[in-house]
C-alpha positions as semicolon CSV with decimal commas, in nm:
position;residue;x (nm);y (nm);z (nm)
1;M;-2,276;-4,944;4,120
2;T;-2,087;-5,122;3,841
3;R;-2,410;-5,148;3,640
4;A;-2,452;-4,770;3,655
5;Y;-2,095;-4,721;3,534
6;A;-2,152;-4,969;3,250
7;E;-2,466;-4,781;3,138
8;L;-2,281;-4,451;3,160
9;D;-1,991;-4,590;2,953
10;A;-2,238;-4,718;2,693
11;L;-2,402;-4,371;2,668
12;I;-2,065;-4,199;2,632
13;E;-1,960;-4,443;2,361
14;K;-2,289;-4,387;2,172
15;S;-2,252;-4,010;2,191
16;S;-1,895;-4,024;2,061
17;I;-2,002;-4,249;1,772
18;I;-2,281;-4,005;1,683
19;A;-2,040;-3,710;1,704
20;D;-1,797;-3,891;1,472
21;L;-2,077;-3,958;1,223
22;E;-2,190;-3,596;1,233
23;T;-1,843;-3,463;1,158
24;E;-1,790;-3,715;0,877
25;S;-2,120;-3,636;0,704
26;A;-2,088;-3,257;0,732
27;P;-2,012;-3,114;0,388
28;K;-1,671;-2,957;0,351
29;K;-1,675;-2,583;0,315
30;R;-1,536;-2,468;-0,019
31;T;-1,271;-2,205;0,007
32;K;-1,264;-1,914;-0,233
33;P;-0,965;-1,924;-0,469
34;T;-0,698;-1,668;-0,388
35;S;-0,655;-1,399;-0,654
36;P;-0,315;-1,335;-0,811
37;T;-0,318;-0,988;-0,651
38;K;-0,367;-1,132;-0,301
39;R;-0,102;-1,395;-0,365
40;T;0,141;-1,127;-0,487
41;L;0,072;-0,903;-0,187
42;A;0,141;-1,195;0,047
43;E;0,468;-1,274;-0,136
44;C;0,583;-0,910;-0,111
45;R;0,516;-0,904;0,261
46;K;0,691;-1,241;0,302
47;R;0,999;-1,083;0,143
48;G;0,982;-0,799;0,398
49;W;0,869;-0,533;0,153
50;T;0,607;-0,266;0,220
51;A;0,338;-0,315;-0,043
52;Q;-0,005;-0,175;-0,124
53;V;-0,273;-0,263;-0,379
54;V;-0,326;0,040;-0,604
55;E;-0,583;-0,091;-0,850
56;R;-0,936;0,024;-0,775
57;W;-1,289;-0,082;-0,861
58;N;-1,492;0,155;-1,079
59;Q;-1,846;0,066;-0,977
60;H;-2,010;0,266;-1,257
61;A;-1,821;0,094;-1,538
62;R;-1,789;-0,231;-1,336
63;V;-1,419;-0,267;-1,418
64;R;-1,092;-0,268;-1,226
65;V;-0,869;0,030;-1,299
66;D;-0,492;-0,017;-1,267
67;L;-0,248;0,260;-1,173
68;F;-0,116;0,408;-1,501
69;G;-0,312;0,138;-1,684
70;V;-0,085;-0,151;-1,579
71;I;0,018;-0,148;-1,211
72;D;-0,180;-0,353;-0,956
73;L;0,059;-0,318;-0,660
74;V;0,335;-0,080;-0,559
75;A;0,610;-0,215;-0,333
76;I;0,890;-0,039;-0,150
77;V;1,195;-0,263;-0,174
78;P;1,444;-0,168;0,099
79;P;1,817;-0,164;0,022
80;I;2,018;-0,469;0,122
81;N;2,248;-0,253;0,335
82;P;2,096;0,088;0,422
83;L;2,435;0,224;0,533
84;V;2,588;0,189;0,185
85;P;2,470;0,416;-0,100
86;P;2,287;0,228;-0,378
87;V;2,487;0,116;-0,682
88;A;2,380;0,016;-1,032
89;G;2,188;-0,310;-1,028
90;D;2,072;-0,264;-0,668
91;P;1,719;-0,413;-0,648
92;S;1,600;-0,156;-0,394
93;G;1,356;0,122;-0,478
94;I;0,996;0,157;-0,591
95;L;0,854;-0,143;-0,773
96;G;0,532;-0,150;-0,975
97;I;0,384;-0,498;-1,016
98;Q;0,124;-0,627;-1,261
99;A;-0,018;-0,948;-1,112
100;C;-0,199;-1,208;-1,322
101;A;-0,270;-1,576;-1,371
102;G;-0,008;-1,775;-1,562
103;A;-0,233;-1,825;-1,863
104;S;-0,259;-1,450;-1,927
105;H;0,113;-1,369;-1,893
106;A;0,164;-1,297;-2,265
107;A;-0,149;-1,082;-2,287
108;R;-0,043;-0,876;-1,985
109;R;0,307;-0,836;-2,131
110;D;0,155;-0,695;-2,451
111;K;-0,070;-0,468;-2,244
112;I;0,231;-0,328;-2,054
113;L;0,433;-0,269;-2,373
114;A;0,135;-0,098;-2,538
115;E;0,092;0,148;-2,248
116;P;0,306;0,464;-2,283
117;R;0,265;0,551;-1,913
118;A;0,435;0,222;-1,821
119;R;0,740;0,327;-2,023
120;Q;0,738;0,666;-1,848
121;W;0,734;0,486;-1,512
122;V;1,051;0,295;-1,605
123;V;1,223;0,600;-1,760
124;A;1,155;0,795;-1,438
125;G;1,343;0,531;-1,237
126;G;1,061;0,308;-1,119
127;R;1,102;-0,066;-1,163
128;L;0,822;-0,257;-1,337
129;E;0,764;-0,632;-1,318
130;L;0,500;-0,876;-1,436
131;W;0,426;-1,149;-1,181
132;S;0,220;-1,443;-1,305
133;W;0,104;-1,734;-1,091
134;S;0,034;-2,087;-1,210
135;K;0,010;-2,430;-1,056
136;R;0,302;-2,645;-1,165
137;G;0,448;-2,979;-1,071
138;E;0,543;-3,320;-1,195
139;R;0,281;-3,550;-1,340
140;G;0,112;-3,745;-1,064
141;K;0,253;-3,515;-0,796
142;R;0,091;-3,236;-0,600
143;K;0,078;-2,909;-0,797
144;L;0,212;-2,601;-0,620
145;W;0,167;-2,232;-0,698
146;T;0,471;-2,111;-0,889
147;L;0,569;-1,751;-0,948
148;R;0,712;-1,630;-1,278
149;I;0,864;-1,281;-1,276
150;E;0,945;-1,076;-1,586
151;A;1,121;-0,741;-1,537
152;F;1,090;-0,458;-1,789
153;S;1,354;-0,210;-1,904
154;V;1,336;0,083;-2,147
155;G;1,486;-0,139;-2,419
156;D;1,179;-0,366;-2,409
157;W;0,962;-0,087;-2,554
158;D;1,216;-0,022;-2,830
159;T;1,226;-0,392;-2,922
160;H;0,846;-0,413;-2,913
161;A;0,817;-0,109;-3,142
162;R;1,064;-0,262;-3,394
163;E;0,876;-0,593;-3,394
164;A;0,542;-0,417;-3,442
165;S;0,670;-0,212;-3,736
166;A;0,825;-0,521;-3,901
167;A;0,498;-0,715;-3,882
Protein backbone atom coordinates (compact mmCIF):
# COMPACT_ATOMS: atom_id res chain seq x y z
CA MET A 1 0.00 0.00 0.00
CA THR A 2 2.80 2.45 0.82
CA ARG A 3 4.48 1.64 -2.50
CA ALA A 4 1.30 2.64 -4.37
CA TYR A 5 1.18 5.93 -2.46
CA ALA A 6 4.85 6.58 -3.24
CA GLU A 7 4.26 6.01 -6.97
CA LEU A 8 1.20 8.24 -6.87
CA ASP A 9 3.17 11.00 -5.09
CA ALA A 10 5.93 10.70 -7.70
CA LEU A 11 3.38 11.07 -10.55
CA ILE A 12 1.78 14.11 -8.90
CA GLU A 13 5.18 15.72 -8.40
CA LYS A 14 6.11 15.09 -12.06
CA SER A 15 2.85 16.57 -13.30
CA SER A 16 3.29 19.69 -11.16
CA ILE A 17 6.86 20.14 -12.44
CA ILE A 18 5.63 19.84 -16.03
CA ALA A 19 2.81 22.31 -15.36
CA ASP A 20 5.32 24.78 -13.88
CA LEU A 21 7.55 24.42 -16.95
CA GLU A 22 4.62 24.94 -19.30
CA THR A 23 3.55 28.16 -17.60
CA GLU A 24 7.12 29.49 -17.51
CA SER A 25 7.78 28.82 -21.20
CA ALA A 26 4.45 30.21 -22.43
CA PRO A 27 5.08 33.54 -24.16
CA LYS A 28 3.61 36.56 -22.42
CA LYS A 29 0.71 38.13 -24.23
CA ARG A 30 1.44 41.69 -25.31
CA THR A 31 -1.16 44.18 -24.30
CA LYS A 32 -2.26 46.90 -26.67
CA PRO A 33 -1.21 50.37 -25.51
CA THR A 34 -4.07 52.48 -24.18
CA SER A 35 -4.88 55.52 -26.31
CA PRO A 36 -4.92 59.00 -24.78
CA THR A 37 -8.67 59.16 -25.49
CA LYS A 38 -9.35 55.96 -23.53
CA ARG A 39 -7.11 57.13 -20.71
CA THR A 40 -8.93 60.49 -20.61
CA LEU A 41 -12.36 58.83 -20.62
CA ALA A 42 -11.30 56.64 -17.69
CA GLU A 43 -10.00 59.69 -15.78
CA CYS A 44 -13.27 61.58 -16.34
CA ARG A 45 -15.30 58.66 -15.04
CA LYS A 46 -12.93 58.28 -12.07
CA ARG A 47 -13.70 61.90 -11.19
CA GLY A 48 -17.43 61.10 -11.28
CA TRP A 49 -18.17 62.99 -14.48
CA THR A 50 -20.46 61.84 -17.28
CA ALA A 51 -18.30 61.70 -20.41
CA GLN A 52 -18.64 60.56 -24.00
CA VAL A 53 -16.22 60.24 -26.91
CA VAL A 54 -17.43 62.52 -29.72
CA GLU A 55 -14.72 62.05 -32.32
CA ARG A 56 -15.69 59.70 -35.12
CA TRP A 57 -13.95 57.63 -37.77
CA ASN A 58 -14.49 58.67 -41.39
CA GLN A 59 -13.93 55.38 -43.20
CA HIS A 60 -13.86 56.94 -46.67
CA ALA A 61 -11.10 59.43 -45.89
CA ARG A 62 -9.56 57.09 -43.26
CA VAL A 63 -9.21 59.89 -40.70
CA ARG A 64 -10.62 60.69 -37.27
CA VAL A 65 -12.93 63.70 -37.21
CA ASP A 66 -13.14 65.73 -33.99
CA LEU A 67 -16.21 67.66 -32.87
CA PHE A 68 -15.77 71.26 -34.11
CA GLY A 69 -12.32 70.26 -35.34
CA VAL A 70 -10.75 69.95 -31.87
CA ILE A 71 -12.91 68.15 -29.29
CA ASP A 72 -12.41 64.41 -28.66
CA LEU A 73 -14.59 64.07 -25.54
CA VAL A 74 -17.41 66.02 -23.96
CA ALA A 75 -17.84 65.77 -20.19
CA ILE A 76 -20.61 66.97 -17.92
CA VAL A 77 -18.96 68.27 -14.77
CA PRO A 78 -21.52 68.38 -11.95
CA PRO A 79 -21.54 71.31 -9.51
CA ILE A 80 -19.79 70.82 -6.19
CA ASN A 81 -23.00 71.64 -4.32
CA PRO A 82 -26.14 71.31 -6.49
CA LEU A 83 -28.24 73.24 -3.96
CA VAL A 84 -26.21 76.44 -4.36
CA PRO A 85 -26.40 78.44 -7.63
CA PRO A 86 -23.11 78.45 -9.58
CA VAL A 87 -20.73 81.38 -9.08
CA ALA A 88 -17.86 82.69 -11.19
CA GLY A 89 -14.97 80.25 -11.22
CA ASP A 90 -17.20 77.24 -10.53
CA PRO A 91 -15.69 74.30 -12.48
CA SER A 92 -19.08 72.76 -13.23
CA GLY A 93 -20.66 72.76 -16.69
CA ILE A 94 -19.93 71.35 -20.12
CA LEU A 95 -16.28 70.57 -20.81
CA GLY A 96 -14.76 69.84 -24.22
CA ILE A 97 -11.49 67.90 -24.06
CA GLN A 98 -8.80 67.42 -26.68
CA ALA A 99 -6.80 64.34 -25.66
CA CYS A 100 -3.29 63.65 -26.95
CA ALA A 101 0.10 62.19 -26.16
CA GLY A 102 2.51 64.44 -24.26
CA ALA A 103 4.83 64.85 -27.23
CA SER A 104 2.10 66.47 -29.34
CA HIS A 105 0.84 68.93 -26.70
CA ALA A 106 2.23 72.03 -28.45
CA ALA A 107 0.91 70.95 -31.86
CA ARG A 108 -2.57 70.34 -30.44
CA ARG A 109 -2.48 73.72 -28.68
CA ASP A 110 -1.72 75.41 -32.00
CA LYS A 111 -4.49 73.39 -33.67
CA ILE A 112 -7.03 74.56 -31.04
CA LEU A 113 -5.98 78.22 -31.33
CA ALA A 114 -6.16 78.04 -35.14
CA GLU A 115 -9.75 76.70 -35.09
CA PRO A 116 -12.41 79.46 -34.99
CA ARG A 117 -15.12 77.01 -33.85
CA ALA A 118 -13.08 76.29 -30.70
CA ARG A 119 -13.18 79.99 -29.83
CA GLN A 120 -16.95 80.03 -30.43
CA TRP A 121 -17.30 77.08 -28.04
CA VAL A 122 -15.56 79.05 -25.28
CA VAL A 123 -17.42 82.30 -26.04
CA ALA A 124 -20.73 80.40 -25.80
CA GLY A 125 -19.86 79.29 -22.26
CA GLY A 126 -18.34 75.88 -22.87
CA ARG A 127 -15.05 75.08 -21.18
CA LEU A 128 -12.21 73.76 -23.34
CA GLU A 129 -9.15 71.90 -22.08
CA LEU A 130 -6.19 70.11 -23.63
CA TRP A 131 -5.25 66.93 -21.77
CA SER A 132 -1.90 65.37 -22.68
CA TRP A 133 -0.54 62.13 -21.27
CA SER A 134 3.11 61.20 -20.88
CA LYS A 135 5.13 58.75 -18.84
CA ARG A 136 7.20 60.58 -16.24
CA GLY A 137 9.28 59.68 -13.25
CA GLU A 138 12.68 59.89 -11.67
CA ARG A 139 15.67 58.35 -13.39
CA GLY A 140 15.95 54.69 -12.49
CA LYS A 141 12.42 54.62 -11.07
CA ARG A 142 9.21 53.28 -12.54
CA LYS A 143 7.60 55.70 -15.00
CA LEU A 144 3.93 56.49 -14.44
CA TRP A 145 1.35 58.07 -16.73
CA THR A 146 1.07 61.75 -15.88
CA LEU A 147 -1.70 64.08 -16.96
CA ARG A 148 -1.04 67.67 -18.02
CA ILE A 149 -4.11 69.90 -18.35
CA GLU A 150 -4.20 73.26 -20.13
CA ALA A 151 -7.43 75.27 -19.99
CA PHE A 152 -8.35 77.81 -22.67
CA SER A 153 -10.06 81.18 -22.29
CA VAL A 154 -11.13 83.77 -24.87
CA GLY A 155 -7.97 85.76 -24.12
CA ASP A 156 -5.80 82.90 -25.43
CA TRP A 157 -7.07 83.49 -28.99
CA ASP A 158 -6.37 87.23 -28.69
CA THR A 159 -2.81 86.57 -27.48
CA HIS A 160 -2.28 83.99 -30.23
CA ALA A 161 -3.50 86.46 -32.88
CA ARG A 162 -1.13 89.18 -31.59
CA GLU A 163 1.83 86.78 -31.61
CA ALA A 164 1.01 85.59 -35.13
CA SER A 165 0.78 89.15 -36.47
CA ALA A 166 4.08 90.14 -34.78
CA ALA A 167 5.94 87.20 -36.35
